VEXKOLMI-962108 format. One record per residue (C-alpha): residue number from 1; residue in three letters; x negated, z, y. Coordinates in Angstrom, 1 decimal, padded with zeros to 4 digits. Layout:
% residues N
- num/residu/c1/c3/c2
- NUM/ala/X/Z/Y
...
//
This chain:
% residues 305
- num/residu/c1/c3/c2
- 1/unk/046.6/046.1/-035.1
- 2/unk/048.8/043.2/-034.2
- 3/unk/048.1/039.8/-035.7
- 4/unk/046.7/037.4/-033.1
- 5/unk/048.1/033.9/-032.3
- 6/unk/046.2/031.3/-030.4
- 7/unk/048.2/029.4/-027.7
- 8/unk/046.6/026.2/-026.4
- 9/unk/048.4/025.2/-023.2
- 10/unk/048.5/021.4/-023.0
- 11/unk/050.3/021.4/-019.6
- 12/unk/047.3/020.2/-017.6
- 13/unk/047.0/017.1/-019.8
- 14/unk/050.1/016.3/-021.9
- 15/unk/052.4/017.9/-019.3
- 16/unk/051.0/016.1/-016.3
- 17/unk/050.2/012.6/-017.6
- 18/unk/053.7/011.2/-017.4
- 19/unk/054.8/012.9/-014.2
- 20/unk/055.9/010.9/-011.2
- 21/unk/053.8/013.0/-008.8
- 22/unk/050.1/012.9/-009.4
- 23/unk/048.3/016.2/-008.8
- 24/unk/044.9/016.3/-007.1
- 25/unk/041.8/017.6/-008.8
- 26/unk/042.0/020.8/-006.7
- 27/unk/045.7/021.3/-007.7
- 28/unk/044.8/020.9/-011.4
- 29/unk/042.0/023.4/-011.2
- 30/unk/044.3/025.8/-009.4
- 31/unk/046.9/025.4/-012.2
- 32/unk/044.3/026.0/-014.9
- 33/unk/043.0/029.1/-013.1
- 34/unk/046.6/030.4/-013.0
- 35/unk/046.8/030.0/-016.8
- 36/unk/043.4/031.7/-017.3
- 37/unk/044.6/034.6/-015.1
- 38/unk/047.6/035.0/-017.3
- 39/unk/045.3/035.4/-020.3
- 40/unk/045.5/031.9/-021.8
- 41/unk/042.2/031.2/-023.6
- 42/unk/042.6/027.7/-024.7
- 43/unk/043.6/024.9/-022.3
- 44/unk/043.8/021.1/-022.6
- 45/unk/042.2/020.5/-019.3
- 46/unk/042.5/016.7/-019.1
- 47/unk/041.7/013.4/-020.7
- 48/unk/038.9/010.9/-020.5
- 49/unk/041.1/007.8/-020.5
- 50/unk/041.4/004.8/-018.2
- 51/unk/042.4/006.0/-014.7
- 52/unk/044.2/002.7/-014.2
- 53/unk/046.4/003.4/-017.3
- 54/unk/046.8/007.1/-016.7
- 55/unk/046.2/007.9/-013.0
- 56/unk/047.2/011.6/-013.5
- 57/unk/044.0/012.1/-015.6
- 58/unk/041.5/010.6/-013.2
- 59/unk/038.8/013.0/-012.2
- 60/unk/038.9/015.1/-015.4
- 61/unk/035.1/015.5/-015.1
- 62/unk/035.6/017.0/-011.6
- 63/unk/038.3/019.4/-013.0
- 64/unk/035.9/020.7/-015.6
- 65/unk/033.2/021.0/-013.0
- 66/unk/035.6/023.2/-010.9
- 67/unk/036.1/025.6/-013.7
- 68/unk/033.7/028.4/-014.7
- 69/unk/032.7/028.5/-018.4
- 70/unk/034.2/031.9/-019.1
- 71/unk/033.2/033.4/-022.4
- 72/unk/035.9/033.0/-024.9
- 73/unk/037.7/030.2/-023.1
- 74/unk/038.0/026.8/-024.7
- 75/unk/038.6/023.8/-022.5
- 76/unk/039.8/020.9/-024.6
- 77/unk/040.0/017.2/-023.5
- 78/unk/041.7/014.2/-025.0
- 79/unk/039.5/011.2/-025.8
- 80/unk/040.7/007.8/-027.0
- 81/unk/037.4/006.5/-028.3
- 82/unk/033.6/007.0/-028.6
- 83/unk/033.1/006.2/-024.9
- 84/unk/035.6/008.9/-024.0
- 85/unk/033.7/011.3/-026.3
- 86/unk/030.4/010.6/-024.5
- 87/unk/032.1/011.2/-021.1
- 88/unk/033.6/014.4/-022.3
- 89/unk/030.4/015.7/-023.8
- 90/unk/028.4/014.9/-020.6
- 91/unk/031.1/016.7/-018.6
- 92/unk/030.6/019.9/-020.7
- 93/unk/033.8/019.9/-022.7
- 94/unk/033.6/022.4/-025.5
- 95/unk/036.3/020.7/-027.6
- 96/unk/037.5/017.1/-027.9
- 97/unk/040.9/016.0/-029.2
- 98/unk/041.3/012.7/-031.0
- 99/unk/044.6/011.3/-032.1
- 100/unk/045.5/009.3/-035.2
- 101/unk/049.2/008.3/-035.6
- 102/unk/050.9/008.6/-039.0
- 103/unk/052.6/005.2/-038.5
- 104/unk/050.9/001.8/-038.0
- 105/unk/053.3/000.7/-035.3
- 106/unk/052.8/003.8/-033.2
- 107/unk/049.0/003.7/-033.6
- 108/unk/049.0/000.1/-032.4
- 109/unk/051.2/001.0/-029.4
- 110/unk/049.1/004.0/-028.6
- 111/unk/045.5/002.7/-029.0
- 112/unk/045.9/-000.9/-030.1
- 113/unk/044.2/-000.2/-033.4
- 114/unk/045.2/000.1/-037.0
- 115/unk/045.2/003.5/-038.6
- 116/unk/042.0/002.5/-040.6
- 117/unk/040.3/001.4/-037.4
- 118/unk/041.2/004.7/-035.7
- 119/unk/039.9/006.6/-038.7
- 120/unk/036.6/004.7/-038.6
- 121/unk/036.2/005.6/-035.0
- 122/unk/037.2/009.2/-035.7
- 123/unk/034.3/009.4/-038.2
- 124/unk/031.8/008.2/-035.6
- 125/unk/033.1/010.8/-033.1
- 126/unk/032.9/013.6/-035.7
- 127/unk/029.4/012.7/-036.6
- 128/unk/028.3/012.6/-032.9
- 129/unk/030.1/015.9/-032.2
- 130/unk/028.4/017.6/-035.1
- 131/unk/025.0/016.6/-033.7
- 132/unk/026.0/017.7/-030.2
- 133/unk/027.7/021.0/-031.1
- 134/unk/031.1/019.9/-029.8
- 135/unk/034.3/021.0/-031.6
- 136/unk/036.7/018.3/-032.8
- 137/unk/040.5/018.8/-033.0
- 138/unk/042.1/015.8/-034.8
- 139/unk/045.8/015.4/-034.0
- 140/unk/048.1/013.6/-036.3
- 141/unk/050.9/012.2/-034.1
- 142/unk/054.4/011.3/-035.2
- 143/unk/053.9/013.5/-038.3
- 144/unk/057.6/013.9/-038.9
- 145/unk/059.2/010.9/-037.4
- 146/unk/058.1/007.7/-035.6
- 147/unk/060.4/006.1/-033.0
- 148/unk/059.6/002.6/-034.5
- 149/unk/059.4/003.2/-038.2
- 150/unk/061.6/006.3/-038.7
- 151/unk/060.9/009.2/-041.0
- 152/unk/057.2/009.8/-041.8
- 153/unk/056.3/010.3/-045.5
- 154/unk/054.8/013.8/-045.9
- 155/unk/052.2/012.4/-048.3
- 156/unk/050.8/010.2/-045.6
- 157/unk/050.2/013.2/-043.4
- 158/unk/048.6/015.2/-046.2
- 159/unk/046.3/012.2/-046.9
- 160/unk/045.3/011.8/-043.2
- 161/unk/044.6/015.5/-042.8
- 162/unk/042.4/015.5/-045.9
- 163/unk/040.4/012.5/-044.6
- 164/unk/040.0/014.0/-041.1
- 165/unk/038.8/017.3/-042.6
- 166/unk/036.4/015.4/-044.8
- 167/unk/034.9/013.7/-041.7
- 168/unk/034.2/017.1/-040.1
- 169/unk/037.2/017.8/-037.9
- 170/unk/037.2/021.5/-037.1
- 171/unk/041.0/021.7/-036.8
- 172/unk/043.9/019.3/-037.6
- 173/unk/046.9/019.5/-035.3
- 174/unk/050.2/018.3/-036.7
- 175/unk/052.3/016.9/-033.9
- 176/unk/056.0/016.3/-033.6
- 177/unk/055.4/013.7/-030.9
- 178/unk/059.0/012.8/-030.1
- 179/unk/060.6/016.1/-030.9
- 180/unk/062.5/014.9/-034.0
- 181/unk/061.4/017.5/-036.5
- 182/unk/063.7/020.3/-037.8
- 183/unk/062.7/023.7/-039.1
- 184/unk/063.3/022.8/-042.8
- 185/unk/061.1/019.7/-042.5
- 186/unk/058.4/021.7/-040.6
- 187/unk/058.4/024.4/-043.3
- 188/unk/058.0/021.9/-046.1
- 189/unk/055.2/019.9/-044.5
- 190/unk/053.2/022.8/-043.0
- 191/unk/053.6/024.8/-046.3
- 192/unk/052.2/021.9/-048.2
- 193/unk/049.3/021.4/-045.8
- 194/unk/048.5/025.1/-045.7
- 195/unk/048.5/025.2/-049.5
- 196/unk/046.2/022.2/-049.7
- 197/unk/043.8/022.9/-046.8
- 198/unk/044.4/026.5/-045.7
- 199/unk/046.4/027.6/-042.7
- 200/unk/043.5/028.7/-040.7
- 201/unk/042.3/025.3/-039.6
- 202/unk/045.8/023.9/-038.9
- 203/unk/047.7/023.9/-035.7
- 204/unk/051.2/022.6/-034.6
- 205/unk/052.4/020.7/-031.5
- 206/unk/056.1/020.6/-030.9
- 207/unk/058.3/018.9/-028.3
- 208/unk/061.7/020.3/-027.4
- 209/unk/063.7/017.1/-027.2
- 210/unk/066.5/018.3/-029.5
- 211/unk/066.1/022.0/-028.6
- 212/unk/064.4/022.7/-032.0
- 213/unk/061.1/023.6/-030.5
- 214/unk/061.1/027.3/-030.9
- 215/unk/062.8/027.1/-034.3
- 216/unk/060.1/024.8/-035.4
- 217/unk/057.4/027.3/-034.1
- 218/unk/059.1/029.9/-036.2
- 219/unk/059.2/027.7/-039.3
- 220/unk/055.4/027.0/-038.9
- 221/unk/054.8/030.7/-038.5
- 222/unk/056.5/031.3/-041.8
- 223/unk/054.1/028.8/-043.3
- 224/unk/051.1/030.8/-042.1
- 225/unk/050.3/028.7/-039.0
- 226/unk/048.7/030.8/-036.2
- 227/unk/047.6/028.1/-033.7
- 228/unk/050.2/026.4/-031.4
- 229/unk/050.2/023.9/-028.5
- 230/unk/052.7/024.6/-025.8
- 231/unk/053.1/023.5/-022.2
- 232/unk/053.5/025.6/-019.1
- 233/unk/057.0/025.3/-017.7
- 234/unk/057.9/023.0/-020.6
- 235/unk/056.5/020.0/-018.7
- 236/unk/055.7/016.8/-020.5
- 237/unk/057.4/014.3/-022.6
- 238/unk/056.8/011.1/-024.5
- 239/unk/057.2/007.6/-023.1
- 240/unk/058.7/006.5/-026.5
- 241/unk/061.5/009.1/-026.4
- 242/unk/064.0/008.5/-023.5
- 243/unk/065.5/011.8/-022.4
- 244/unk/062.8/013.9/-024.0
- 245/unk/062.6/017.3/-022.3
- 246/unk/058.9/017.8/-022.8
- 247/unk/056.7/020.1/-024.8
- 248/unk/058.0/023.5/-026.0
- 249/unk/057.5/025.9/-023.0
- 250/unk/054.6/028.2/-023.2
- 251/unk/056.7/031.0/-021.6
- 252/unk/059.3/030.7/-024.4
- 253/unk/056.7/030.6/-027.2
- 254/unk/054.8/033.7/-025.8
- 255/unk/058.0/035.7/-025.4
- 256/unk/059.1/034.8/-028.9
- 257/unk/055.8/035.7/-030.5
- 258/unk/055.3/038.9/-028.5
- 259/unk/058.8/040.2/-029.3
- 260/unk/058.1/039.4/-033.0
- 261/unk/055.1/041.7/-032.8
- 262/unk/052.3/039.1/-032.6
- 263/unk/049.5/039.3/-030.1
- 264/unk/049.0/036.3/-027.9
- 265/unk/046.8/038.0/-025.3
- 266/unk/049.0/036.5/-022.6
- 267/unk/050.7/038.3/-019.8
- 268/unk/054.2/036.8/-019.6
- 269/unk/055.0/037.5/-015.9
- 270/unk/051.6/036.0/-014.9
- 271/unk/052.4/033.0/-017.1
- 272/unk/055.7/032.6/-015.4
- 273/unk/054.0/032.6/-012.1
- 274/unk/051.8/029.7/-013.2
- 275/unk/055.0/027.9/-014.3
- 276/unk/056.5/028.4/-010.9
- 277/unk/053.3/027.1/-009.3
- 278/unk/053.3/023.8/-011.3
- 279/unk/057.0/023.3/-010.5
- 280/unk/056.2/023.6/-006.8
- 281/unk/053.3/021.2/-007.1
- 282/unk/055.4/018.6/-009.0
- 283/unk/058.5/019.2/-007.0
- 284/unk/060.6/019.8/-010.1
- 285/unk/062.4/022.6/-011.8
- 286/unk/060.3/024.1/-014.6
- 287/unk/060.4/027.0/-017.0
- 288/unk/062.0/027.6/-020.3
- 289/unk/064.7/030.1/-021.3
- 290/unk/062.3/033.0/-021.0
- 291/unk/061.9/032.3/-017.3
- 292/unk/065.7/032.2/-016.8
- 293/unk/066.1/035.5/-018.8
- 294/unk/063.4/037.2/-016.7
- 295/unk/065.0/036.2/-013.4
- 296/unk/068.3/037.7/-014.6
- 297/unk/066.6/040.9/-015.5
- 298/unk/065.0/041.1/-012.1
- 299/unk/068.4/040.5/-010.4
- 300/unk/069.9/043.4/-012.4
- 301/unk/067.0/045.7/-011.3
- 302/unk/067.5/044.6/-007.6
- 303/unk/071.1/043.7/-007.2
- 304/unk/072.1/041.9/-004.0
- 305/unk/074.0/044.1/-001.5
//
């Protein structure tokens, strides 16, 4: 039996939040349904943040209402604070994602709080979620490098992870927010985290800014990590990383893992169809290298005359 890997597609949230074109609730529901049709079983469906600050995430409650609660499907939503948690819980979200940055400057820029203030709020959210039966994924942002403070000390990430687990976080997601990590650094940090806390409750989130995304996925795999964020069509990016090419593409991650013998449970052609759909919705070219490769294969099978 092949070893299973969990892919959490963050395209409907992280991928869409910085796009020039804002998709309607119906379009977002259609995109998520396309991901589910392809076999994706974990989707970051939106965020309960200020609609003025992030118009693309307005109506996340309506998005969740438009999706059926299929057995085995986890709809995650990003929350910035306890108010966001309450909105997510009332909308029926099964999992909430909270973010703590590994640098003070980034944390202030992101949520206008110190790291300690964010941790205090995280503790309140974890306590409420435990009572309500809601899962909590705690994401440690800029885990390898901060655009303001430079390289992140691994010890700081290990300490934050330990404190978040102690609060009751179900998983801790280690994020290369600006796409600055390299495979050696990924292997070292994830290996240390896995040794300290166990690989089963850890996940990784990579951006492909420097074209290291897939290599970093491989390095994390070698460290025992079996849960990964990725984004349909490679859409996304970071406002603090000019020229960032977005999240590592789900199509590329799935093709890599499947060809290595892992089981993602995802149908690659159907996933690519979802990637084409979001590209049409946004009016942009999407898709990773896997999509280019498949198009070439189809052209070989049906040569032009």
